[in-house]
Biotite code that builds the C-alpha atoms (Angstrom):
import biotite.structure as struc

atoms = struc.array([
    struc.Atom([28.814, -7.031, 4.313], chain_id="A", res_id=1, res_name="MET", atom_name="CA", element="C"),
    struc.Atom([28.767, -5.321, 7.701], chain_id="A", res_id=2, res_name="ASN", atom_name="CA", element="C"),
    struc.Atom([27.289, -7.395, 10.555], chain_id="A", res_id=3, res_name="SER", atom_name="CA", element="C"),
    struc.Atom([25.529, -4.323, 12.025], chain_id="A", res_id=4, res_name="LYS", atom_name="CA", element="C"),
    struc.Atom([23.816, -3.673, 8.699], chain_id="A", res_id=5, res_name="ARG", atom_name="CA", element="C"),
    struc.Atom([22.808, -7.312, 8.412], chain_id="A", res_id=6, res_name="LEU", atom_name="CA", element="C"),
    struc.Atom([21.385, -7.218, 11.939], chain_id="A", res_id=7, res_name="PHE", atom_name="CA", element="C"),
    struc.Atom([19.320, -4.080, 11.205], chain_id="A", res_id=8, res_name="ILE", atom_name="CA", element="C"),
    struc.Atom([18.091, -5.552, 7.926], chain_id="A", res_id=9, res_name="LEU", atom_name="CA", element="C"),
    struc.Atom([17.159, -8.787, 9.717], chain_id="A", res_id=10, res_name="THR", atom_name="CA", element="C"),
    struc.Atom([15.215, -6.813, 12.343], chain_id="A", res_id=11, res_name="LEU", atom_name="CA", element="C"),
    struc.Atom([13.441, -4.926, 9.544], chain_id="A", res_id=12, res_name="SER", atom_name="CA", element="C"),
    struc.Atom([12.448, -8.183, 7.849], chain_id="A", res_id=13, res_name="ILE", atom_name="CA", element="C"),
    struc.Atom([11.231, -9.615, 11.171], chain_id="A", res_id=14, res_name="ILE", atom_name="CA", element="C"),
    struc.Atom([9.229, -6.410, 11.756], chain_id="A", res_id=15, res_name="GLY", atom_name="CA", element="C"),
    struc.Atom([7.681, -6.591, 8.292], chain_id="A", res_id=16, res_name="LEU", atom_name="CA", element="C"),
    struc.Atom([6.894, -10.257, 8.907], chain_id="A", res_id=17, res_name="GLY", atom_name="CA", element="C"),
    struc.Atom([5.243, -9.303, 12.196], chain_id="A", res_id=18, res_name="GLY", atom_name="CA", element="C"),
    struc.Atom([3.086, -6.710, 10.472], chain_id="A", res_id=19, res_name="VAL", atom_name="CA", element="C"),
    struc.Atom([2.116, -9.281, 7.826], chain_id="A", res_id=20, res_name="CYS", atom_name="CA", element="C"),
    struc.Atom([1.285, -11.824, 10.548], chain_id="A", res_id=21, res_name="PHE", atom_name="CA", element="C"),
    struc.Atom([-0.834, -9.208, 12.325], chain_id="A", res_id=22, res_name="PHE", atom_name="CA", element="C"),
    struc.Atom([-2.778, -8.360, 9.152], chain_id="A", res_id=23, res_name="TYR", atom_name="CA", element="C"),
    struc.Atom([-3.100, -12.051, 8.300], chain_id="A", res_id=24, res_name="PHE", atom_name="CA", element="C"),
    struc.Atom([-4.476, -12.895, 11.744], chain_id="A", res_id=25, res_name="THR", atom_name="CA", element="C"),
    struc.Atom([-6.806, -9.948, 12.321], chain_id="A", res_id=26, res_name="PHE", atom_name="CA", element="C"),
    struc.Atom([-9.376, -8.859, 9.764], chain_id="A", res_id=27, res_name="ASN", atom_name="CA", element="C"),
    struc.Atom([-9.663, -5.041, 9.788], chain_id="A", res_id=28, res_name="PRO", atom_name="CA", element="C"),
    struc.Atom([-13.377, -5.399, 8.964], chain_id="A", res_id=29, res_name="SER", atom_name="CA", element="C"),
    struc.Atom([-13.970, -7.251, 12.228], chain_id="A", res_id=30, res_name="GLU", atom_name="CA", element="C"),
    struc.Atom([-11.731, -5.475, 14.751], chain_id="A", res_id=31, res_name="HIS", atom_name="CA", element="C"),
    struc.Atom([-12.202, -1.946, 16.063], chain_id="A", res_id=32, res_name="ALA", atom_name="CA", element="C"),
    struc.Atom([-8.527, -1.367, 16.927], chain_id="A", res_id=33, res_name="PHE", atom_name="CA", element="C"),
    struc.Atom([-7.684, -0.647, 13.279], chain_id="A", res_id=34, res_name="PHE", atom_name="CA", element="C"),
    struc.Atom([-7.698, 3.073, 12.526], chain_id="A", res_id=35, res_name="LEU", atom_name="CA", element="C"),
    struc.Atom([-10.383, 4.496, 10.288], chain_id="A", res_id=36, res_name="GLU", atom_name="CA", element="C"),
    struc.Atom([-9.398, 6.837, 7.475], chain_id="A", res_id=37, res_name="CYS", atom_name="CA", element="C"),
    struc.Atom([-9.442, 10.400, 8.875], chain_id="A", res_id=38, res_name="PRO", atom_name="CA", element="C"),
    struc.Atom([-10.747, 11.824, 5.578], chain_id="A", res_id=39, res_name="LEU", atom_name="CA", element="C"),
    struc.Atom([-13.578, 9.308, 5.438], chain_id="A", res_id=40, res_name="ARG", atom_name="CA", element="C"),
    struc.Atom([-14.369, 9.866, 9.102], chain_id="A", res_id=41, res_name="TYR", atom_name="CA", element="C"),
    struc.Atom([-14.498, 13.669, 8.697], chain_id="A", res_id=42, res_name="ALA", atom_name="CA", element="C"),
    struc.Atom([-16.125, 13.979, 5.264], chain_id="A", res_id=43, res_name="THR", atom_name="CA", element="C"),
    struc.Atom([-17.517, 10.594, 4.253], chain_id="A", res_id=44, res_name="GLY", atom_name="CA", element="C"),
    struc.Atom([-15.310, 10.676, 1.139], chain_id="A", res_id=45, res_name="LEU", atom_name="CA", element="C"),
    struc.Atom([-12.830, 7.922, 0.305], chain_id="A", res_id=46, res_name="GLU", atom_name="CA", element="C"),
    struc.Atom([-9.162, 8.733, -0.216], chain_id="A", res_id=47, res_name="CYS", atom_name="CA", element="C"),
    struc.Atom([-6.941, 6.681, -2.581], chain_id="A", res_id=48, res_name="PRO", atom_name="CA", element="C"),
    struc.Atom([-5.884, 4.529, 0.372], chain_id="A", res_id=49, res_name="GLY", atom_name="CA", element="C"),
    struc.Atom([-9.320, 3.652, 1.733], chain_id="A", res_id=50, res_name="CYS", atom_name="CA", element="C"),
    struc.Atom([-9.741, -0.098, 1.841], chain_id="A", res_id=51, res_name="GLY", atom_name="CA", element="C"),
    struc.Atom([-5.986, -0.758, 1.874], chain_id="A", res_id=52, res_name="SER", atom_name="CA", element="C"),
    struc.Atom([-5.905, -2.447, 5.269], chain_id="A", res_id=53, res_name="GLN", atom_name="CA", element="C"),
    struc.Atom([-8.692, -4.816, 4.286], chain_id="A", res_id=54, res_name="ARG", atom_name="CA", element="C"),
    struc.Atom([-7.069, -5.353, 0.869], chain_id="A", res_id=55, res_name="ALA", atom_name="CA", element="C"),
    struc.Atom([-3.770, -6.327, 2.513], chain_id="A", res_id=56, res_name="ILE", atom_name="CA", element="C"),
    struc.Atom([-5.637, -8.797, 4.730], chain_id="A", res_id=57, res_name="HIS", atom_name="CA", element="C"),
    struc.Atom([-7.277, -10.333, 1.642], chain_id="A", res_id=58, res_name="GLN", atom_name="CA", element="C"),
    struc.Atom([-3.945, -10.441, -0.254], chain_id="A", res_id=59, res_name="LEU", atom_name="CA", element="C"),
    struc.Atom([-2.278, -12.291, 2.596], chain_id="A", res_id=60, res_name="LEU", atom_name="CA", element="C"),
    struc.Atom([-5.101, -14.841, 2.405], chain_id="A", res_id=61, res_name="HIS", atom_name="CA", element="C"),
    struc.Atom([-4.612, -15.174, -1.359], chain_id="A", res_id=62, res_name="GLY", atom_name="CA", element="C"),
    struc.Atom([-7.928, -13.571, -2.332], chain_id="A", res_id=63, res_name="ASP", atom_name="CA", element="C"),
    struc.Atom([-6.765, -11.235, -5.103], chain_id="A", res_id=64, res_name="PHE", atom_name="CA", element="C"),
    struc.Atom([-10.272, -10.595, -6.391], chain_id="A", res_id=65, res_name="LYS", atom_name="CA", element="C"),
    struc.Atom([-11.474, -9.322, -3.004], chain_id="A", res_id=66, res_name="ALA", atom_name="CA", element="C"),
    struc.Atom([-8.299, -7.254, -2.579], chain_id="A", res_id=67, res_name="ALA", atom_name="CA", element="C"),
    struc.Atom([-8.812, -5.734, -6.040], chain_id="A", res_id=68, res_name="TRP", atom_name="CA", element="C"),
    struc.Atom([-12.400, -4.834, -5.208], chain_id="A", res_id=69, res_name="SER", atom_name="CA", element="C"),
    struc.Atom([-11.277, -3.064, -2.015], chain_id="A", res_id=70, res_name="LEU", atom_name="CA", element="C"),
    struc.Atom([-8.444, -0.995, -3.525], chain_id="A", res_id=71, res_name="ASN", atom_name="CA", element="C"),
    struc.Atom([-7.160, -1.595, -7.065], chain_id="A", res_id=72, res_name="PRO", atom_name="CA", element="C"),
    struc.Atom([-4.764, 1.357, -6.791], chain_id="A", res_id=73, res_name="PHE", atom_name="CA", element="C"),
    struc.Atom([-2.933, -0.382, -3.939], chain_id="A", res_id=74, res_name="LEU", atom_name="CA", element="C"),
    struc.Atom([-2.551, -3.595, -5.929], chain_id="A", res_id=75, res_name="LEU", atom_name="CA", element="C"),
    struc.Atom([-1.151, -1.697, -8.897], chain_id="A", res_id=76, res_name="LEU", atom_name="CA", element="C"),
    struc.Atom([1.269, 0.149, -6.579], chain_id="A", res_id=77, res_name="SER", atom_name="CA", element="C"),
    struc.Atom([2.676, -2.918, -4.798], chain_id="A", res_id=78, res_name="ILE", atom_name="CA", element="C"),
    struc.Atom([5.282, -3.772, -7.480], chain_id="A", res_id=79, res_name="PRO", atom_name="CA", element="C"),
    struc.Atom([6.632, -0.201, -7.312], chain_id="A", res_id=80, res_name="LEU", atom_name="CA", element="C"),
    struc.Atom([6.725, -0.285, -3.522], chain_id="A", res_id=81, res_name="ILE", atom_name="CA", element="C"),
    struc.Atom([8.491, -3.652, -3.440], chain_id="A", res_id=82, res_name="MET", atom_name="CA", element="C"),
    struc.Atom([11.028, -2.585, -6.065], chain_id="A", res_id=83, res_name="TYR", atom_name="CA", element="C"),
    struc.Atom([11.785, 0.616, -4.167], chain_id="A", res_id=84, res_name="GLY", atom_name="CA", element="C"),
    struc.Atom([12.117, -1.156, -0.819], chain_id="A", res_id=85, res_name="LEU", atom_name="CA", element="C"),
    struc.Atom([14.249, -3.901, -2.352], chain_id="A", res_id=86, res_name="GLY", atom_name="CA", element="C"),
    struc.Atom([16.604, -1.339, -3.843], chain_id="A", res_id=87, res_name="THR", atom_name="CA", element="C"),
    struc.Atom([16.826, 0.508, -0.516], chain_id="A", res_id=88, res_name="LYS", atom_name="CA", element="C"),
    struc.Atom([17.592, -2.748, 1.318], chain_id="A", res_id=89, res_name="ALA", atom_name="CA", element="C"),
    struc.Atom([20.258, -3.717, -1.231], chain_id="A", res_id=90, res_name="TYR", atom_name="CA", element="C"),
    struc.Atom([21.867, -0.268, -0.988], chain_id="A", res_id=91, res_name="ASN", atom_name="CA", element="C"),
    struc.Atom([21.847, -0.387, 2.785], chain_id="A", res_id=92, res_name="TYR", atom_name="CA", element="C"),
    struc.Atom([23.190, -3.923, 3.026], chain_id="A", res_id=93, res_name="LEU", atom_name="CA", element="C"),
    struc.Atom([25.977, -3.538, 0.455], chain_id="A", res_id=94, res_name="TYR", atom_name="CA", element="C"),
    struc.Atom([26.754, 0.183, 0.931], chain_id="A", res_id=95, res_name="SER", atom_name="CA", element="C"),
    struc.Atom([25.765, 0.732, -2.680], chain_id="A", res_id=96, res_name="ALA", atom_name="CA", element="C"),
    struc.Atom([24.091, 3.754, -4.210], chain_id="A", res_id=97, res_name="SER", atom_name="CA", element="C"),
    struc.Atom([21.819, 2.306, -6.878], chain_id="A", res_id=98, res_name="HIS", atom_name="CA", element="C"),
    struc.Atom([18.915, 4.584, -7.628], chain_id="A", res_id=99, res_name="ARG", atom_name="CA", element="C"),
    struc.Atom([15.558, 3.814, -9.084], chain_id="A", res_id=100, res_name="VAL", atom_name="CA", element="C"),
    struc.Atom([15.632, 6.615, -11.618], chain_id="A", res_id=101, res_name="MET", atom_name="CA", element="C"),
    struc.Atom([11.897, 6.308, -12.144], chain_id="A", res_id=102, res_name="LEU", atom_name="CA", element="C"),
    struc.Atom([11.379, 7.598, -8.597], chain_id="A", res_id=103, res_name="PHE", atom_name="CA", element="C"),
    struc.Atom([13.484, 10.687, -9.379], chain_id="A", res_id=104, res_name="TYR", atom_name="CA", element="C"),
    struc.Atom([11.613, 11.518, -12.572], chain_id="A", res_id=105, res_name="ASN", atom_name="CA", element="C"),
    struc.Atom([9.291, 14.511, -12.077], chain_id="A", res_id=106, res_name="LYS", atom_name="CA", element="C"),
    struc.Atom([6.897, 13.275, -14.756], chain_id="A", res_id=107, res_name="ARG", atom_name="CA", element="C"),
    struc.Atom([6.526, 9.944, -13.010], chain_id="A", res_id=108, res_name="PHE", atom_name="CA", element="C"),
    struc.Atom([6.021, 11.522, -9.585], chain_id="A", res_id=109, res_name="ILE", atom_name="CA", element="C"),
    struc.Atom([3.456, 14.043, -10.806], chain_id="A", res_id=110, res_name="TYR", atom_name="CA", element="C"),
    struc.Atom([1.789, 11.386, -12.943], chain_id="A", res_id=111, res_name="GLY", atom_name="CA", element="C"),
    struc.Atom([1.559, 8.906, -10.084], chain_id="A", res_id=112, res_name="TYR", atom_name="CA", element="C"),
    struc.Atom([0.065, 11.434, -7.683], chain_id="A", res_id=113, res_name="PHE", atom_name="CA", element="C"),
    struc.Atom([-2.192, 12.707, -10.458], chain_id="A", res_id=114, res_name="GLY", atom_name="CA", element="C"),
    struc.Atom([-3.487, 9.154, -10.931], chain_id="A", res_id=115, res_name="LEU", atom_name="CA", element="C"),
    struc.Atom([-4.019, 8.861, -7.181], chain_id="A", res_id=116, res_name="ALA", atom_name="CA", element="C"),
    struc.Atom([-6.032, 12.085, -7.227], chain_id="A", res_id=117, res_name="LEU", atom_name="CA", element="C"),
    struc.Atom([-8.085, 10.938, -10.228], chain_id="A", res_id=118, res_name="LEU", atom_name="CA", element="C"),
    struc.Atom([-8.693, 7.598, -8.519], chain_id="A", res_id=119, res_name="PHE", atom_name="CA", element="C"),
    struc.Atom([-9.854, 9.388, -5.354], chain_id="A", res_id=120, res_name="ALA", atom_name="CA", element="C"),
    struc.Atom([-12.241, 11.574, -7.338], chain_id="A", res_id=121, res_name="ILE", atom_name="CA", element="C"),
    struc.Atom([-13.569, 8.704, -9.450], chain_id="A", res_id=122, res_name="ALA", atom_name="CA", element="C"),
    struc.Atom([-14.228, 6.384, -6.515], chain_id="A", res_id=123, res_name="ARG", atom_name="CA", element="C"),
    struc.Atom([-16.396, 9.056, -4.882], chain_id="A", res_id=124, res_name="ASN", atom_name="CA", element="C"),
    struc.Atom([-18.700, 9.546, -7.878], chain_id="A", res_id=125, res_name="ILE", atom_name="CA", element="C"),
    struc.Atom([-21.961, 7.815, -6.888], chain_id="A", res_id=126, res_name="PRO", atom_name="CA", element="C"),
    struc.Atom([-22.763, 6.602, -10.425], chain_id="A", res_id=127, res_name="VAL", atom_name="CA", element="C"),
    struc.Atom([-22.069, 3.234, -12.053], chain_id="A", res_id=128, res_name="TYR", atom_name="CA", element="C"),
    struc.Atom([-19.322, 2.256, -13.115], chain_id="A", res_id=129, res_name="PRO", atom_name="CA", element="C"),
    struc.Atom([-17.473, 4.550, -10.673], chain_id="A", res_id=130, res_name="PHE", atom_name="CA", element="C"),
    struc.Atom([-19.195, 2.851, -7.740], chain_id="A", res_id=131, res_name="THR", atom_name="CA", element="C"),
    struc.Atom([-17.094, -0.232, -8.578], chain_id="A", res_id=132, res_name="LEU", atom_name="CA", element="C"),
    struc.Atom([-14.021, 1.714, -7.374], chain_id="A", res_id=133, res_name="LEU", atom_name="CA", element="C"),
    struc.Atom([-15.472, 2.250, -3.908], chain_id="A", res_id=134, res_name="SER", atom_name="CA", element="C"),
    struc.Atom([-13.977, 0.172, -1.110], chain_id="A", res_id=135, res_name="SER", atom_name="CA", element="C"),
    struc.Atom([-17.448, -0.922, -0.060], chain_id="A", res_id=136, res_name="GLY", atom_name="CA", element="C"),
    struc.Atom([-17.517, 0.717, 3.374], chain_id="A", res_id=137, res_name="ASN", atom_name="CA", element="C"),
])
């Protein structure tokens, strides 16, 4: 294990911890310095990521139900994100070249982004039960 790689990985973990501390401390619903979604600002429509900042805040406080109500797509994506980042960190730290083959599969990539598009469309339909997918802005 290279000490330079360990140092960079440690800085990355400290940075991620700082971001988590920031989102834990400040509620995006109550502070104006958090950026608003450009799509929502311009069109009034919600993208697949709308509500993610508030959902992360709720997750860090252990309120999974509130986080789910703000953005269920984010919650379902977190295991994939963590697995991908963990693999990248392992590869970087140990000079390995493990690949998450799922992320290189065209069907998965198109399917994932297709689901994101369907989620974005569904959460903007102003009829029950689709209104349950809205982030509640």
